C-alpha positions as CSV (number, residue, x, y, z in Angstrom):
1,M,42.0,174.7,117.7
2,R,39.1,174.8,115.2
3,F,36.7,177.8,115.5
4,W,33.6,175.6,116.0
5,L,35.3,173.7,118.9
6,R,36.4,177.0,120.6
7,S,32.9,178.3,120.2
8,I,31.4,175.3,121.9
9,L,33.9,175.5,124.8
10,V,33.2,179.2,125.6
11,N,29.4,179.0,125.0
12,V,27.2,179.6,128.1
13,I,24.9,176.8,126.9
14,W,26.9,174.3,128.9
15,R,26.5,176.3,132.1
16,T,22.8,176.7,131.4
17,L,22.3,173.0,131.1
18,L,24.2,172.4,134.3
19,V,22.1,175.0,136.1
20,I,18.8,173.5,134.7
21,L,19.9,170.0,135.8
22,G,20.9,171.4,139.3
23,A,17.6,173.2,139.7
24,R,15.7,170.1,138.7
25,R,17.7,168.1,141.3
26,R,17.0,170.8,144.0
27,V,13.2,170.6,143.2
28,R,13.3,166.8,143.6
29,R,14.9,167.3,147.0
30,G,12.1,169.6,148.0
31,K,14.2,172.8,147.7
32,T,11.5,174.8,145.8
33,L,11.0,178.5,146.0
34,D,7.9,180.7,146.6
35,P,7.4,183.0,143.6
36,N,8.4,186.0,145.8
37,A,11.6,184.4,147.2
38,V,15.2,185.2,146.4
39,G,16.9,182.4,144.5
40,S,20.7,182.0,144.6
41,I,23.2,180.0,142.6
42,R,27.0,179.9,143.1
43,L,29.3,180.6,140.1
44,T,33.0,181.2,139.4
45,T,34.5,183.7,137.0
46,L,36.1,181.5,134.3
47,P,38.8,182.4,131.8
48,T,36.1,182.6,129.1
49,D,34.3,185.3,131.1
50,I,37.1,187.8,131.3
51,D,38.1,190.5,128.9
52,I,41.4,192.1,128.0
53,L,41.4,194.1,131.3
54,R,41.4,190.7,133.2
55,H,38.0,191.1,134.9
56,M,34.6,189.8,133.9
57,N,33.4,191.3,130.6
58,N,30.4,193.6,131.0
59,G,28.4,191.6,128.5
60,R,29.0,188.3,130.2
61,Y,27.1,189.5,133.3
62,L,23.8,189.5,131.4
63,S,24.5,185.9,130.2
64,L,25.3,184.7,133.7
65,F,22.3,186.5,135.1
66,D,20.2,184.4,132.7
67,L,21.4,181.3,134.7
68,G,19.9,182.8,137.8
69,R,16.6,183.3,135.9
70,W,16.6,179.6,134.8
71,D,17.1,178.5,138.4
72,L,14.3,180.8,139.6
73,L,11.8,179.8,136.9
74,I,12.4,176.1,137.6
75,R,12.4,176.2,141.4
76,T,9.2,178.3,141.6
77,G,7.4,175.9,139.2
78,L,6.8,178.7,136.8
79,F,8.8,177.1,134.0
80,D,6.8,173.8,134.0
81,A,3.5,175.7,134.2
82,M,4.5,178.0,131.3
83,N,5.8,175.0,129.2
84,A,2.6,173.1,129.7
85,R,0.6,176.0,128.3
86,G,3.0,176.7,125.4
87,W,4.2,180.0,126.9
88,Y,7.7,181.4,127.1
89,A,9.3,184.6,128.4
90,V,11.5,187.0,126.4
91,V,13.5,189.9,127.7
92,S,12.2,193.1,126.3
93,S,14.7,195.4,128.1
94,E,17.3,195.4,130.8
95,T,19.5,197.8,132.6
96,V,22.7,196.9,134.5
97,T,24.8,198.8,137.0
98,F,28.3,197.8,137.9
99,R,29.9,198.6,141.2
100,K,33.0,196.3,141.6
101,S,34.8,194.0,139.1
102,L,34.7,190.3,139.4
103,E,38.2,188.9,138.9
104,L,39.3,185.6,137.4
105,W,38.4,182.5,139.5
106,Q,36.4,184.6,141.9
107,R,33.4,182.9,143.4
108,F,30.1,184.8,143.5
109,D,26.4,184.3,143.9
110,V,23.8,185.3,141.4
111,Q,20.7,186.2,143.5
112,S,17.4,186.5,141.6
113,R,13.9,187.7,142.5
114,F,10.7,188.7,140.8
115,V,10.1,192.3,141.8
116,G,6.7,193.1,140.3
117,H,5.0,193.9,137.0
118,D,3.5,196.7,135.0
119,E,0.5,196.4,132.5
120,K,2.6,194.5,130.0
121,A,5.6,192.8,131.5
122,L,7.1,191.2,134.6
123,F,10.2,192.6,136.3
124,L,13.1,190.7,137.8
125,E,16.2,191.8,139.6
126,H,19.5,189.9,139.5
127,R,22.6,190.7,141.6
128,A,26.2,189.5,141.5
129,V,27.1,189.2,145.2
130,V,30.4,188.4,146.9
131,D,30.4,187.8,150.7
132,G,27.1,189.6,151.0
133,E,28.3,192.6,149.0
134,V,26.6,193.6,145.7
135,Y,29.1,193.9,142.8
136,A,26.5,194.4,140.0
137,K,22.8,194.6,139.6
138,V,20.4,194.2,136.7
139,I,16.7,195.0,136.3
140,V,15.0,192.8,133.6
141,R,11.7,193.5,132.0
142,A,10.2,190.3,130.4
143,R,7.1,189.7,128.3
144,M,5.2,186.5,128.2
145,L,4.5,185.1,124.7
146,R,2.7,182.1,123.2
147,R,4.5,179.6,121.0
148,S,1.4,179.7,118.7
149,G,1.9,183.5,118.5
150,G,0.8,186.5,120.4
151,T,1.2,187.7,124.0
152,V,-0.1,186.3,127.3
153,S,-2.1,188.9,129.2
154,H,-1.5,189.3,133.0
155,E,-5.1,188.2,133.6
156,E,-4.5,184.9,131.8
157,L,-1.0,184.5,133.4
158,F,-2.2,185.2,137.0
159,G,-5.5,183.3,136.4
160,A,-3.5,180.2,135.4
161,L,-0.6,180.4,137.8
162,G,-1.8,182.6,140.6
163,K,-0.6,186.1,141.5
164,P,2.4,186.0,143.9
165,E,1.7,187.6,147.3
166,G,4.1,189.9,148.8
167,L,5.8,191.4,145.7
168,P,7.2,194.8,146.5
169,E,6.0,197.9,144.7
170,I,8.2,198.7,141.7
171,D,10.3,201.8,142.2
172,E,9.0,204.7,140.1
173,W,12.4,205.0,138.3
174,I,11.9,201.5,136.9
175,H,8.5,202.5,135.4
176,D,10.2,205.7,133.9
177,W,13.1,203.7,132.5
178,A,10.8,201.1,131.0
179,A,8.8,203.8,129.2
180,A,11.9,205.8,128.1
181,S,13.7,202.8,126.7
182,A,10.8,201.2,124.9
183,L,11.1,200.7,121.1
184,P,8.0,200.6,118.8
185,P,6.0,197.4,118.7
186,T,7.2,194.7,116.3
187,R,4.5,195.5,113.7
188,S,5.4,199.2,113.6
189,A,8.1,200.8,111.7
190,A,11.4,201.4,113.6
191,P,13.8,203.2,111.2
192,S,17.4,203.7,112.3
193,I,17.6,207.5,112.2
194,W,20.3,209.2,114.2
195,H,19.5,212.7,115.5
């Protein structure tokens, strides 16, 4: 099979499009989410998700957690509000913890929730869950940017979209991790020097 055809077949873009269409359909049916609610989508571990050890590849988790983020953004109405203003979100850092392996053809839920913010970014948590049990969890730190350039401040974001009520306080370790893992700003030098 030609390389480009294989690339198309294994690319997560097709699952992303299906999740976006499914989320839009759920919104039309009135199945929206409050900004502080937990969103959930059901997925299956496909042959293209597994590695040589015959379980889901550790890198694939992050791609599949993106699907949960799409569902959450669309069903809370945040995606349309951001799009109307020319805003978009980018992941600035993420940390993942694995507990159990997902096996081939195993069904699992991706649960997603906004868990708060700091002075520059929003935080989300995604979990891979099987029968109520957490298999993996990721914390995502995302920044809001403008298509015209620059960042969107929290004052502008919450002023336009409202500040969600009931978000939990962010655990202190998350603040520590975000500070410790930060790279220099994009306009600063960031030489690759190994110590």
